[in-house]
C-alpha positions in Angstrom: 1.0 -1.5 -8.3 -1.0 -4.6 -9.1 -3.2 -5.6 -6.2 -3.5 -9.2 -5.1 -5.9 -11.5 -6.9 -9.6 -11.0 -5.9 -8.9 -7.4 -4.6 -12.1 -5.3 -4.7 -12.3 -2.1 -6.8 -12.6 1.2 -4.9 -10.6 3.5 -2.8 -7.4 2.3 -1.2 -5.0 3.9 1.4 -1.4 2.9 0.7 1.3 3.4 3.3 5.0 2.5 4.0 5.7 1.7 7.7 8.5 0.2 9.8 6.3 -2.5 11.3 3.0 -4.4 10.7 1.1 -2.4 13.3 1.1 0.7 11.1 3.4 2.6 13.5 6.2 4.8 12.4 4.6 5.9 9.2 7.1 6.9 6.4 4.7 7.8 3.6 1.0 7.5 2.9 -1.3 8.2 -0.1 -4.6 7.1 -1.5 -5.9 6.1 -4.9 -8.8 4.4 -6.6 -8.2 0.9 -8.0 -8.9 0.4 -11.7 -9.0 -2.7 -13.8 -11.3 -5.7 -14.1 -12.3 -8.7 -12.0 -9.0 -10.4 -12.7 -6.6 -7.6 -12.1 -7.0 -4.4 -10.0 -4.3 -1.7 -10.1 -3.6 1.5 -8.2 -1.0 4.2 -8.8 0.2 6.3 -5.9 3.1 8.8 -5.3 5.0 8.1 -2.1 7.9 10.4 -1.2 10.6 8.0 0.2 13.6 10.3 -0.5 14.3 10.8 3.2 13.9 7.1 4.1 17.0 5.2 5.0 17.8 1.9 3.3 16.3 -1.1 5.1 13.3 -3.4 5.6 9.9 -1.9 5.7 6.3 -2.8 5.0 3.9 -1.6 2.3 0.3 -1.7 3.5 -3.0 -1.5 1.5 -6.3 -0.7 3.1 -9.6 -0.8 1.2 -12.2 1.8 2.1 -14.9 -0.7 2.9 -12.8 -3.5 4.5 -10.7 -1.3 6.8 -8.3 -4.3 7.3 -4.7 -3.5 6.4 -2.7 -6.0 4.4 1.1 -5.8 4.9 3.8 -6.8 2.4 7.6 -6.8 2.9 9.3 -3.8 1.2 13.0 -3.3 0.8 14.4 0.2 0.3 17.9 0.4 -1.1 
């Protein structure tokens, strides 16, 4: 996945949850962002095979920031 503009390099936790509080965790993984100052990318494996179709949230958390950023995610 391509991280938002101005994202810092480093280790990220990536999760899929049912809400923006981080509760009801469906899947979680971590990876190190790679790229350059204009574009940071991470690649994670998330097992969502048992997830039901619906609206969820994808969150990213940088190791130094500890603030989670949530993005809408639709599983079909």
